[in-house]
Structure formats: C-alpha cells, structure tokens
C-alpha positions as CSV (number, residue, x, y, z in Angstrom):
1,X,23.7,3.5,1.6
2,X,24.1,0.4,-0.4
3,X,21.0,-1.8,-1.0
4,X,21.4,-5.5,-1.7
5,X,18.5,-6.3,-4.1
6,X,18.7,-9.9,-3.1
7,X,17.6,-8.9,0.4
8,X,15.8,-5.7,-0.1
9,X,12.3,-4.7,-1.1
10,X,10.4,-1.4,-1.0
11,X,6.9,-1.5,0.5
12,X,4.6,1.0,-1.3
13,X,1.8,1.2,1.3
14,X,-1.7,2.2,0.4
15,X,-1.2,4.2,-2.8
16,X,-4.8,3.6,-3.6
17,X,-7.8,5.7,-4.7
18,X,-9.7,5.3,-1.3
19,X,-6.8,6.7,0.6
20,X,-5.5,9.7,-1.4
21,X,-7.8,10.6,-4.2
22,X,-10.8,13.0,-3.9
23,X,-13.3,10.3,-5.0
24,X,-11.9,7.8,-2.5
25,X,-13.4,7.0,1.0
26,X,-10.9,9.2,2.8
27,X,-10.6,11.7,0.0
28,X,-12.4,14.5,2.0
29,X,-9.7,14.2,4.7
30,X,-6.6,13.3,2.8
31,X,-6.7,14.2,-0.9
32,X,-6.0,17.9,-0.7
33,X,-3.0,17.7,1.7
34,X,-1.5,14.8,-0.3
35,X,-1.9,16.8,-3.6
36,X,-0.5,19.9,-2.0
37,X,2.6,18.1,-0.7
38,X,3.7,16.7,-4.0
39,X,4.4,13.3,-2.4
40,X,2.9,11.3,-5.2
41,X,5.4,12.6,-7.8
42,X,8.3,12.1,-5.4
43,X,7.1,8.5,-4.7
44,X,6.8,7.7,-8.4
45,X,10.3,8.9,-9.0
46,X,11.6,6.9,-5.9
47,X,9.9,3.7,-7.1
48,X,11.4,4.2,-10.6
49,X,14.9,4.8,-9.1
50,X,14.9,1.7,-6.8
51,X,13.4,-0.5,-9.6
52,X,16.3,0.7,-11.8
53,X,18.7,-0.6,-9.1
54,X,16.9,-4.0,-9.2
55,X,15.1,-3.6,-6.0
56,X,11.4,-4.8,-6.2
57,X,8.6,-2.5,-5.2
58,X,5.7,-4.3,-3.5
59,X,2.4,-2.4,-3.4
60,X,0.1,-3.1,-0.5
61,X,-3.6,-2.3,-0.8
62,X,-5.9,-2.0,2.2
63,X,-8.9,-4.2,1.2
64,X,-11.8,-5.9,3.0
65,X,-12.7,-9.2,1.3
66,X,-16.1,-10.8,1.7
67,X,-16.4,-12.0,5.3
68,X,-14.2,-9.1,6.5
69,X,-10.9,-11.1,6.2
70,X,-8.6,-10.0,9.0
71,X,-10.4,-6.7,9.6
72,X,-10.3,-5.8,13.3
73,X,-12.9,-3.1,14.3
74,X,-11.0,-1.9,17.3
75,X,-11.2,1.9,16.6
76,X,-13.7,4.3,15.3
77,X,-11.7,4.5,12.2
78,X,-11.8,0.8,11.6
79,X,-15.5,0.6,12.5
80,X,-16.2,3.2,9.8
81,X,-14.2,1.1,7.3
82,X,-16.1,-2.0,8.3
83,X,-19.4,-0.2,7.9
84,X,-18.4,0.8,4.4
85,X,-16.5,-2.4,3.5
86,X,-18.0,-2.7,0.0
87,X,-15.8,0.4,-0.9
88,X,-12.8,-1.6,0.1
89,X,-13.5,-4.9,-1.8
90,X,-10.4,-5.9,-3.9
91,X,-12.3,-5.2,-7.1
92,X,-13.9,-1.9,-5.9
93,X,-12.8,1.3,-7.8
94,X,-11.5,2.8,-4.6
95,X,-9.3,-0.2,-3.7
96,X,-7.3,0.2,-7.0
97,X,-3.7,1.5,-7.1
98,X,-3.7,5.2,-8.1
99,X,-3.3,5.9,-11.8
100,X,0.1,7.6,-11.3
101,X,1.5,4.3,-10.0
102,X,-0.6,1.7,-11.8
103,X,2.1,0.9,-14.3
104,X,4.6,0.4,-11.5
105,X,2.2,-1.9,-9.6
106,X,1.4,-4.0,-12.7
107,X,5.2,-4.4,-13.3
108,X,5.8,-5.4,-9.7
109,X,3.8,-7.1,-7.1
110,X,0.6,-6.1,-5.3
111,X,-0.5,-7.7,-2.0
112,X,-3.9,-7.1,-0.3
113,X,-4.4,-7.0,3.4
114,X,-6.9,-5.8,6.0
115,X,-4.4,-4.2,8.3
116,X,-3.2,-0.6,8.1
117,X,0.3,-1.6,8.9
118,X,0.8,-3.4,5.6
119,X,1.5,-6.7,7.4
120,X,-0.8,-9.7,7.0
121,X,0.0,-11.0,10.4
122,X,2.3,-10.1,13.2
123,X,5.1,-11.5,11.2
124,X,6.8,-9.3,8.6
125,X,5.6,-9.2,5.0
126,X,7.5,-11.6,2.7
127,X,7.8,-10.3,-0.8
128,X,9.3,-11.5,-4.0
129,X,11.1,-14.3,-2.2
130,X,12.6,-12.0,0.4
131,X,12.0,-12.4,4.1
132,X,13.1,-10.4,7.2
133,X,11.4,-7.1,6.2
134,X,11.2,-4.5,8.9
135,X,8.1,-2.8,10.1
136,X,5.7,-1.4,7.5
137,X,7.1,1.8,6.0
138,X,10.7,0.6,6.1
139,X,12.6,1.3,3.0
140,X,14.6,-1.9,3.2
141,X,14.4,-5.5,4.3
142,X,16.9,-8.0,5.8
C-alpha cells in the first residue's frame, strides 16, 4: 500500500502514562496486558518507519483541562475519569506521553482532547495541515 505523505498522518492514540503504565490511572487494569503483548515496542518501530517515509505521527493525549473541557460523563468509565480529573490535567504526570515514545512525540505533534476517540468534535482530526482523516485509529487520512 502506498501512502501519500501529503495526505496521510498516523494518529498515535493515548500512548500516555495514565493509560498503559502501572503508575497510571488505568494501570491496574491495562499495564500488565499491554506489557505482556509487546505492543509498545511494535508501535515505536511503526512510528519510526512511517516517520522515515515522511508521514507525520500525531500523538493524542486524553486530558481534562480546568472546567472539564469537552468531557462528557455519560458512562461509569467517564464518571470515574471526571471524579479523578486532576490526574488527567495536561501537566499531570499521568497525562504525559510514555517515555518510550516521548522523543517521537517531541519531534512530531501532540494534541490534547477530552474524548476517547481522539477527535475533538464530531469532525475528523486535522493534523499537520492535513484534513479528511478517518475515524480514530485509522492508519491513514484522505
């Protein structure tokens, strides 16, 4: 499959401490299966490979700014996040991109949002001057 870097971006969703590290908010539930799967190493290699092709990697962090931003407490999961929202502030340790990907994030683009989908609104995420991205989790846009 050919990727046109002028119309393509990779969305790196929620590679943050709160989501997959033992010390994060969801660590008790997710850290062990994530570590066992080896997905972090595979994702690092994938991000490196697409970056080498000129395709930007856009990291999205799930954060809750002061005033709750766009947080919608419509499930027990999201109510729990809302109740612990200080752990999800953009400057909180748990909201940071995981150490294994920090260099990649710093070299690329990081976008914060309060939706699990990675989208800010019902419209697709626009990244690095590109529009037309598919649903969150898509490997390509346009």
